[in-house]
C-alpha positions as a printed Julia matrix, in Angstrom:
87×3 Matrix{Float64}:
 39.53  -34.8   -47.4
 39.46  -37.94  -45.7
 41.87  -37.99  -42.7
 44.83  -39.43  -44.19
 48.59  -38.72  -42.75
 51.58  -38.26  -45.5
 54.85  -38.74  -45.0
 55.62  -35.18  -45.19
 54.1   -34.91  -41.81
 50.56  -33.02  -43.01
 47.3   -34.64  -43.74
 46.04  -34.97  -47.11
 44.57  -31.17  -47.81
 44.5   -31.41  -51.37
 43.67  -33.87  -54.6
 46.37  -34.29  -57.7
 45.16  -33.94  -61.34
 44.09  -38.13  -60.62
 42.01  -37.34  -57.79
 44.82  -38.9   -55.2
 45.21  -37.38  -51.6
 48.11  -35.08  -51.53
 49.52  -31.83  -49.79
 49.22  -28.51  -50.99
 51.68  -27.15  -48.85
 54.46  -29.83  -49.77
 53.84  -30.14  -53.59
 56.9   -29.19  -55.91
 59.29  -28.53  -52.74
 61.34  -31.52  -53.18
 61.98  -34.18  -55.54
 60.49  -36.58  -53.32
 56.99  -37.9   -53.08
 56.26  -37.5   -49.99
 53.95  -35.14  -50.26
 51.15  -37.99  -52.23
 52.71  -40.82  -50.25
 50.42  -41.71  -47.28
 52.78  -42.76  -44.01
 53.48  -45.74  -42.64
 51.4   -45.66  -39.51
 48.92  -43.33  -38.81
 49.13  -41.81  -35.94
 47.51  -42.07  -31.94
 46.35  -38.39  -32.13
 43.62  -38.87  -28.88
 46.13  -37.94  -25.75
 47.4   -35.11  -28.49
 47.07  -30.76  -28.95
 47.24  -28.96  -32.33
 48.13  -24.96  -32.18
 47.3   -22.98  -35.18
 50.6   -21.25  -36.02
 49.04  -18.1   -36.45
 47.03  -16.73  -33.38
 48.08  -19.84  -31.05
 44.39  -21.04  -30.28
 44.66  -25.12  -29.27
 42.47  -27.67  -29.82
 42.47  -31.62  -30.01
 44.69  -32.97  -32.49
 42.78  -34.43  -35.76
 43.62  -35.16  -39.18
 40.38  -33.53  -39.9
 42.04  -30.05  -38.89
 42.56  -27.74  -41.5
 46.13  -27.71  -43.0
 47.16  -30.41  -39.92
 50.76  -31.44  -38.97
 51.46  -33.9   -37.09
 54.73  -33.38  -34.91
 55.45  -36.5   -32.69
 58.63  -35.29  -31.51
 57.09  -31.64  -30.24
 54.51  -30.72  -27.32
 51.87  -29.87  -30.03
 51.12  -30.51  -33.67
 50.49  -27.51  -35.74
 47.01  -26.13  -37.99
 45.21  -23.07  -39.47
 42.06  -22.14  -38.0
 40.97  -19.59  -40.24
 42.16  -16.92  -37.67
 43.15  -14.6   -40.76
 40.59  -15.72  -43.51
 40.53  -18.36  -46.36
 41.2   -16.09  -49.24
């Protein structure tokens, strides 16, 4: 999946039935289309870190991280490192 930040705050982590990038986390949670609409601007992540939501491992922020969520108003972004498996 290419590195695209969506309006929902997550990087695109899936594709819809038409092959367009979308967010599998937020799809269907609201009536808006934020889960498949690219953000107006892509974030500058060079000085940011992301923390795994489960084991708290930290790495350099990247739109390529699994289930990445950009949180510019917080100290760290979120992602999932695979520590609990991929099933």
